[in-house]
C-alpha positions as CSV (number, residue, x, y, z in Angstrom):
1,X,-25.6,14.8,18.0
2,X,-22.8,12.4,16.9
3,X,-20.6,13.7,14.1
4,X,-21.6,12.3,10.6
5,X,-18.8,9.0,8.5
6,X,-15.2,11.5,7.5
7,X,-14.5,14.2,10.2
8,X,-11.3,13.2,12.0
9,X,-11.0,13.3,15.7
10,X,-9.0,16.2,16.9
11,X,-5.8,15.4,18.8
12,X,-5.7,16.8,22.3
13,X,-3.2,19.1,24.0
14,X,-2.1,21.6,21.4
15,X,-3.9,24.9,20.9
16,X,-4.5,25.6,17.2
17,X,-5.8,28.8,15.6
18,X,-7.2,27.0,12.5
19,X,-10.9,27.2,11.8
20,X,-13.2,25.2,9.6
21,X,-15.0,27.0,6.8
22,X,-16.5,23.6,6.0
23,X,-16.4,20.5,8.2
24,X,-17.1,16.9,7.3
25,X,-20.5,15.7,8.2
26,X,-19.5,12.2,9.1
27,X,-16.6,10.7,11.1
28,X,-14.3,8.4,9.2
29,X,-14.2,5.1,11.1
30,X,-11.1,2.9,11.3
31,X,-12.7,-0.3,12.2
32,X,-14.4,-2.8,9.9
33,X,-18.2,-3.2,10.4
34,X,-18.9,-6.6,12.1
35,X,-21.2,-7.6,9.4
36,X,-18.5,-7.3,6.8
37,X,-16.0,-9.3,8.9
38,X,-18.6,-12.0,9.5
39,X,-19.5,-12.2,5.8
40,X,-15.8,-12.4,4.8
41,X,-15.0,-15.1,7.4
42,X,-17.8,-17.2,5.9
43,X,-16.5,-16.8,2.4
44,X,-12.9,-17.6,3.3
45,X,-14.1,-20.7,5.1
46,X,-16.1,-21.7,2.1
47,X,-13.1,-21.5,-0.2
48,X,-10.8,-23.2,2.3
49,X,-13.3,-26.1,2.5
50,X,-14.5,-26.2,-1.1
51,X,-11.5,-25.1,-3.2
52,X,-12.1,-24.7,-6.9
53,X,-15.8,-25.7,-6.5
54,X,-16.4,-23.0,-4.0
55,X,-14.5,-20.4,-6.1
56,X,-16.8,-21.2,-9.0
57,X,-19.9,-21.0,-6.9
58,X,-18.9,-17.6,-5.6
59,X,-17.9,-16.3,-9.0
60,X,-21.3,-17.2,-10.4
61,X,-23.1,-15.7,-7.3
62,X,-21.2,-12.4,-7.2
63,X,-19.9,-11.8,-10.7
64,X,-22.3,-13.9,-12.9
65,X,-19.3,-15.6,-14.5
66,X,-19.3,-19.4,-14.9
67,X,-16.1,-21.0,-16.3
68,X,-14.5,-24.4,-16.1
69,X,-11.2,-22.6,-15.4
70,X,-10.9,-19.0,-14.3
71,X,-7.3,-18.9,-15.5
72,X,-7.2,-17.1,-18.8
73,X,-5.7,-19.0,-21.8
74,X,-2.9,-17.6,-23.9
75,X,-5.4,-17.0,-26.7
76,X,-7.8,-15.0,-24.4
77,X,-4.9,-12.9,-23.2
78,X,-3.7,-12.3,-26.8
79,X,-7.2,-11.3,-27.8
80,X,-7.3,-8.7,-25.0
81,X,-4.0,-7.2,-25.9
82,X,-5.0,-7.2,-29.6
83,X,-8.2,-5.3,-28.7
84,X,-6.2,-2.2,-27.6
85,X,-6.0,0.5,-30.2
86,X,-2.5,1.6,-31.2
87,X,-2.8,4.7,-29.0
88,X,-4.1,2.8,-26.0
89,X,-1.2,0.3,-26.2
90,X,1.3,3.2,-26.6
91,X,-0.1,5.0,-23.6
92,X,-0.2,1.8,-21.5
93,X,3.4,1.1,-22.4
94,X,4.5,4.6,-21.6
95,X,2.9,4.5,-18.2
96,X,4.5,1.1,-17.5
97,X,7.9,2.4,-18.6
98,X,7.7,5.2,-16.1
99,X,6.6,2.9,-13.2
100,X,9.2,0.3,-14.1
101,X,12.0,2.9,-14.4
102,X,11.3,4.4,-11.0
103,X,10.8,1.0,-9.3
104,X,14.2,0.0,-10.8
105,X,15.8,3.2,-9.5
106,X,14.4,2.4,-6.1
107,X,15.7,-1.2,-6.2
108,X,19.1,0.1,-7.2
109,X,19.3,2.0,-3.9
110,X,18.8,-1.2,-1.9
111,X,22.3,-2.6,-1.6
112,X,23.3,-5.9,0.0
113,X,25.7,-5.3,2.9
114,X,28.7,-7.1,4.4
115,X,30.9,-5.5,7.0
116,X,33.6,-6.8,9.4
117,X,32.4,-5.2,12.7
118,X,35.1,-6.6,14.8
119,X,38.3,-8.5,13.9
120,X,37.1,-11.8,12.6
121,X,33.4,-11.0,12.9
122,X,31.4,-10.5,9.6
123,X,27.8,-9.3,9.5
124,X,25.7,-8.7,6.4
125,X,22.2,-8.6,4.9
126,X,20.7,-9.6,1.6
127,X,17.5,-8.4,-0.1
128,X,15.6,-11.5,-1.2
129,X,12.5,-11.3,-3.4
130,X,9.3,-12.8,-2.1
131,X,8.9,-16.0,-4.2
132,X,5.1,-16.0,-4.9
133,X,3.0,-12.9,-5.0
134,X,-0.7,-12.5,-5.7
135,X,-1.9,-9.1,-7.1
136,X,-5.5,-8.0,-7.0
137,X,-6.7,-5.4,-9.6
138,X,-10.1,-3.9,-8.8
139,X,-12.6,-3.6,-11.7
140,X,-16.1,-3.4,-10.4
141,X,-17.3,0.2,-10.8
142,X,-14.2,1.4,-12.7
143,X,-11.7,-0.9,-14.5
144,X,-8.6,0.2,-12.5
145,X,-6.0,-1.1,-14.9
146,X,-3.3,1.2,-13.4
147,X,-3.3,-1.1,-10.3
148,X,-1.8,-3.8,-12.6
149,X,1.2,-1.6,-13.2
150,X,1.6,-0.7,-9.6
151,X,1.5,-4.3,-8.2
152,X,2.4,-6.8,-10.9
153,X,5.1,-4.7,-12.5
154,X,6.7,-3.6,-9.2
155,X,6.8,-7.2,-8.0
156,X,8.6,-8.2,-11.2
157,X,11.1,-5.4,-10.9
158,X,11.8,-6.7,-7.3
159,X,12.6,-10.1,-8.8
160,X,9.6,-12.1,-7.5
161,X,9.7,-15.5,-9.2
162,X,5.9,-16.1,-9.6
163,X,3.5,-13.2,-9.8
164,X,-0.2,-14.1,-10.4
165,X,-3.0,-11.6,-10.7
166,X,-6.8,-11.5,-10.4
167,X,-9.4,-9.0,-11.6
168,X,-13.2,-9.4,-11.8
169,X,-15.1,-9.3,-15.0
170,X,-16.3,-5.9,-16.2
171,X,-20.0,-5.8,-17.1
172,X,-20.1,-9.6,-17.5
173,X,-17.1,-9.9,-19.8
174,X,-13.3,-10.2,-19.4
175,X,-12.0,-6.8,-18.4
176,X,-9.9,-6.6,-21.6
177,X,-7.9,-3.5,-20.8
178,X,-7.0,-4.8,-17.3
179,X,-6.0,-8.1,-18.8
180,X,-3.8,-6.4,-21.3
181,X,-2.2,-4.3,-18.6
182,X,-1.6,-7.4,-16.4
183,X,0.1,-9.2,-19.3
184,X,2.2,-6.3,-20.4
185,X,3.3,-5.8,-16.8
186,X,4.7,-9.4,-16.8
187,X,2.1,-11.5,-14.9
188,X,2.8,-15.2,-14.9
189,X,-0.8,-16.3,-14.4
190,X,-4.0,-14.2,-15.0
191,X,-7.3,-15.1,-13.5
192,X,-10.8,-13.6,-14.1
193,X,-11.8,-13.6,-10.4
194,X,-13.0,-10.8,-8.2
195,X,-13.8,-10.1,-4.6
196,X,-13.2,-12.3,-1.6
197,X,-13.1,-15.4,-3.7
198,X,-10.1,-14.0,-5.6
199,X,-8.2,-13.1,-2.4
200,X,-9.1,-16.5,-0.9
201,X,-8.0,-18.4,-4.0
202,X,-4.6,-16.7,-4.0
203,X,-4.1,-16.6,-0.3
204,X,-5.3,-20.1,0.6
205,X,-4.8,-21.9,-2.7
206,X,-7.1,-24.4,-4.4
207,X,-6.6,-27.6,-6.3
208,X,-5.5,-25.6,-9.4
209,X,-4.2,-22.3,-7.9
210,X,-1.0,-22.6,-5.9
211,X,-1.1,-20.4,-2.8
212,X,1.0,-17.2,-2.8
213,X,3.2,-15.9,0.0
214,X,2.1,-12.3,-0.3
215,X,-1.0,-10.4,-1.4
216,X,-1.0,-6.9,-2.9
217,X,-3.4,-4.5,-4.4
218,X,-6.4,-2.3,-3.4
219,X,-10.1,-3.3,-3.4
220,X,-13.4,-2.7,-1.7
221,X,-14.2,-3.2,2.0
222,X,-14.7,-6.9,1.5
223,X,-11.4,-7.4,-0.3
224,X,-9.5,-5.3,2.3
225,X,-11.1,-7.3,5.1
226,X,-10.1,-10.6,3.4
227,X,-6.5,-9.4,3.2
228,X,-6.6,-8.4,6.8
229,X,-8.0,-11.8,8.0
230,X,-5.4,-13.6,5.9
231,X,-2.5,-11.5,7.2
232,X,-0.1,-13.7,9.1
233,X,-0.8,-16.7,6.9
234,X,0.4,-14.6,4.0
235,X,2.0,-11.1,3.9
236,X,0.2,-8.1,2.6
237,X,1.2,-4.8,1.2
238,X,-0.9,-2.6,3.6
239,X,-4.3,-2.1,5.0
240,X,-6.3,0.2,2.7
241,X,-9.4,2.3,3.2
242,X,-11.2,4.8,1.0
243,X,-9.1,7.1,-1.2
244,X,-8.1,10.4,0.6
245,X,-6.8,13.7,-0.8
246,X,-5.5,16.8,0.9
247,X,-4.7,20.0,-1.0
248,X,-2.4,22.6,0.7
249,X,-2.8,25.8,-1.2
250,X,-2.3,29.6,-0.9
251,X,-3.3,32.5,-3.1
252,X,-0.6,31.7,-5.7
253,X,-3.2,29.4,-7.3
254,X,-6.9,29.9,-8.2
255,X,-10.0,28.2,-7.0
256,X,-10.7,26.3,-10.2
257,X,-7.6,24.2,-10.0
258,X,-8.1,23.6,-6.3
259,X,-11.7,22.5,-6.8
260,X,-10.8,20.4,-9.8
261,X,-8.2,18.5,-7.8
262,X,-10.5,18.0,-4.8
263,X,-13.3,16.6,-6.9
264,X,-11.0,14.6,-9.0
265,X,-10.3,12.3,-6.1
266,X,-13.7,12.6,-4.4
267,X,-15.1,10.7,-7.4
268,X,-13.4,7.5,-6.1
269,X,-16.3,6.9,-3.7
270,X,-18.9,8.6,-1.5
271,X,-16.7,8.1,1.6
272,X,-13.5,9.6,0.1
273,X,-12.3,12.5,2.2
274,X,-11.2,15.6,0.3
275,X,-9.7,18.4,2.4
276,X,-8.3,21.9,1.6
277,X,-5.8,23.5,4.0
278,X,-5.1,27.2,3.1
279,X,-4.0,30.4,4.7
280,X,-6.2,32.4,2.2
281,X,-9.8,33.0,3.2
282,X,-10.5,34.4,-0.2
283,X,-9.3,31.2,-1.9
284,X,-11.2,29.1,0.6
285,X,-14.5,30.8,-0.1
286,X,-13.9,30.9,-3.9
287,X,-13.2,27.2,-3.8
288,X,-16.5,26.5,-2.2
289,X,-18.3,28.3,-5.0
290,X,-16.2,26.7,-7.7
291,X,-16.9,23.2,-6.3
292,X,-20.7,24.0,-6.6
293,X,-20.2,25.1,-10.2
294,X,-18.1,22.0,-11.2
295,X,-20.6,19.6,-9.6
296,X,-23.2,20.9,-11.9
297,X,-21.2,19.7,-15.0
298,X,-19.1,16.8,-13.7
299,X,-20.3,13.4,-15.0
300,X,-19.4,11.7,-11.8
301,X,-21.1,14.4,-9.6
302,X,-23.4,11.9,-7.9
303,X,-20.4,10.2,-6.2
304,X,-18.1,13.2,-5.9
305,X,-20.8,15.5,-4.6
306,X,-21.8,13.0,-1.9
307,X,-18.1,12.6,-0.9
308,X,-17.7,16.4,-0.7
309,X,-20.9,16.9,1.2
310,X,-20.1,14.2,3.8
311,X,-16.3,14.1,3.9
312,X,-15.1,17.4,2.5
313,X,-13.3,19.9,4.7
314,X,-11.9,23.4,4.3
315,X,-9.4,24.4,7.1
316,X,-8.2,28.0,7.3
317,X,-4.8,28.5,9.0
318,X,-2.9,31.6,10.2
319,X,0.6,30.5,9.2
320,X,2.6,28.0,7.2
321,X,3.7,26.2,10.3
322,X,0.1,25.7,11.3
323,X,-0.6,24.4,7.8
324,X,2.2,21.8,8.3
325,X,0.8,20.8,11.7
326,X,-2.7,20.4,10.4
327,X,-1.5,18.3,7.4
328,X,0.6,16.1,9.6
329,X,-2.3,15.6,12.0
330,X,-4.5,14.5,9.1
331,X,-1.8,12.2,7.6
332,X,-3.5,11.9,4.3
333,X,-2.9,9.3,1.6
334,X,-2.3,12.0,-1.1
335,X,-1.0,15.5,-0.3
336,X,-1.0,18.1,-3.1
337,X,1.0,21.2,-2.4
338,X,0.2,24.3,-4.5
339,X,1.9,27.2,-2.8
340,X,4.5,29.8,-3.6
341,X,7.2,27.6,-2.0
342,X,6.3,23.9,-2.1
343,X,9.7,22.9,-0.9
344,X,8.8,24.5,2.5
345,X,6.3,21.6,2.9
346,X,8.6,19.0,1.4
347,X,11.2,19.8,4.0
348,X,8.8,19.8,7.0
349,X,5.9,17.4,6.4
350,X,6.4,13.9,7.9
351,X,3.0,12.2,7.7
352,X,1.7,11.5,4.1
353,X,1.4,8.7,1.6
354,X,2.7,10.7,-1.4
355,X,3.5,14.3,-2.0
356,X,2.6,16.2,-5.2
357,X,4.6,19.4,-5.3
358,X,3.5,22.4,-7.4
359,X,0.5,23.1,-9.6
360,X,2.0,21.4,-12.6
361,X,1.5,17.9,-11.1
362,X,-1.5,16.3,-9.4
363,X,-2.7,13.1,-7.8
364,X,-4.2,11.7,-11.1
365,X,-0.6,11.8,-12.6
366,X,0.5,9.6,-9.7
367,X,-2.5,7.4,-10.0
368,X,-2.0,6.6,-13.6
369,X,1.2,7.5,-15.3
370,X,4.1,9.5,-13.7
371,X,5.9,6.6,-12.1
372,X,5.4,6.7,-8.3
373,X,3.2,4.0,-6.9
374,X,-0.5,4.7,-6.2
375,X,-1.0,2.0,-3.5
376,X,-0.7,4.2,-0.4
377,X,-1.6,4.3,3.3
378,X,-5.0,5.6,4.3
379,X,-6.8,6.1,7.6
380,X,-3.8,8.0,9.1
381,X,-1.5,5.0,8.6
382,X,0.9,7.4,7.0
383,X,2.0,8.2,10.6
384,X,3.9,4.8,10.6
385,X,4.3,3.5,7.0
386,X,4.8,4.5,3.4
387,X,3.1,3.0,0.5
388,X,3.7,0.1,-1.8
389,X,7.1,0.1,-3.5
390,X,9.7,-2.3,-4.7
391,X,11.1,-2.8,-1.2
392,X,7.7,-4.3,0.0
393,X,8.4,-7.3,-2.2
394,X,11.8,-7.9,-0.7
395,X,12.8,-9.5,2.5
396,X,15.9,-8.0,4.1
397,X,17.6,-11.0,5.8
398,X,20.7,-10.9,7.9
399,X,23.6,-13.3,8.1
400,X,26.8,-13.6,10.2
401,X,30.1,-15.5,10.1
402,X,33.1,-15.7,12.4
403,X,36.5,-16.1,10.7
404,X,38.9,-16.7,13.6
405,X,39.1,-18.8,16.8
406,X,39.9,-15.7,18.7
407,X,36.7,-13.9,17.6
408,X,34.5,-17.0,18.4
409,X,36.0,-17.2,21.9
410,X,35.7,-13.5,22.6
411,X,32.0,-13.3,21.4
412,X,31.3,-16.6,23.2
413,X,32.6,-15.4,26.6
414,X,30.5,-12.2,26.6
415,X,27.5,-14.1,25.1
416,X,27.7,-16.7,27.9
417,X,27.5,-14.1,30.6
418,X,24.7,-12.2,28.9
419,X,22.7,-15.5,28.6
420,X,23.1,-16.1,32.3
421,X,21.8,-12.6,33.1
422,X,18.6,-13.7,31.4
423,X,18.5,-17.2,32.9
424,X,19.0,-19.0,29.6
425,X,21.5,-21.8,30.5
426,X,20.9,-23.7,27.2
427,X,21.7,-20.5,25.3
428,X,24.8,-20.1,27.4
429,X,26.0,-23.6,26.6
430,X,25.9,-22.7,22.9
431,X,28.4,-20.0,23.7
432,X,30.4,-22.1,26.2
433,X,31.1,-25.0,23.9
434,X,32.7,-22.6,21.5
435,X,34.8,-21.0,24.2
436,X,36.0,-24.5,25.1
437,X,36.7,-25.6,21.5
438,X,38.0,-22.4,20.0
439,X,39.4,-20.6,23.0
440,X,40.9,-23.5,24.9
441,X,39.2,-22.6,28.2
442,X,37.8,-25.2,30.6
443,X,34.3,-23.8,31.4
444,X,32.1,-25.9,33.7
445,X,28.9,-27.1,32.2
446,X,26.0,-24.7,32.9
447,X,28.4,-22.0,34.3
448,X,29.0,-18.5,32.9
449,X,32.4,-17.9,31.4
450,X,34.5,-16.0,33.9
451,X,35.8,-12.6,32.9
452,X,39.4,-12.2,32.1
């Protein structure tokens, strides 16, 4: 019998003592279903061919929204901001301040560089903002206004010149709280567009929407596939799958807080993995019972319960080192550590999107307010990348200059011989002409510069 869509394949070759008190019923796939790819390809082609007319047709078809222009007017944006209560605006501005402050602190670590590596040879790099960025803010099942902070605001901190943003309507109307968040984050253009048509409009451009250079932001499987198919034509932040959470806990915490944190992320969707790694069998069994209790009262239990049934795991380990190894194997998007010594895991874990250390913090803080970015790698991509941050919106570009004739001749001579080792005579002549002009040596055309 094939395993059911979130159990992860076990890596081979290393004996482990861990055991599962609960296993996922379904294996989490990493590929996009062919039907999704084919549907997205058709929609992208439709927008590429039809431009604004196609965007309007698709918006009517999928979102039931018909407008002459999907770009919001200043009056519409002002009305959305004005619809916030005083407390809602204060809370939004507090969250955006935290995200802005941390993004700015990260930006401040990224210094331009210039160094004289040899006498007369100067090398350097500059961090250059991406000029045009398109940010997608999901809003179908939940109006995820926090994604506006994480994308729009971070791009603005990076210094991107034009940041546009799309979000679908919410229940047939402008998603007023999302629009307010987009505006307060500093968006230059705001569009009420969702799904593939939004990604296509930003990535391909239309008669009225200038194409961007980079796309950022989470979305459903169709949005993610549209970004994947456009990658190369434009840059993207990362490939995103269903939300994942991993809790590492010992008996320093109780089952209620563990179960709450697992279900709090499982409510994202029925295919969201929620995993507990522990060295306490007592905590593991009590967590199972507590999850059952909470699912009886959680308003989103239909979604969270399905995710837990299909994608939930409890892994019992014999040692802290084994807990580290299991966590690194899983390479989860979110890793929450609630143990007697969280720093043990901070110092040893290498594969995760974001760490949440200690019981006082949790993934929801990172999702909404604390300041770190919530757009993070999924599907084990944490093995090779981190999440969205200010550096994703910057291009680190190198430059070089040579200040003296002696340096040009020295580099030229060595470069000439290295080019000939590869059979690139034209390349070698770029070096040779400088040896002739700045070094005063008579080098035969097409020859390598002799040593000495």
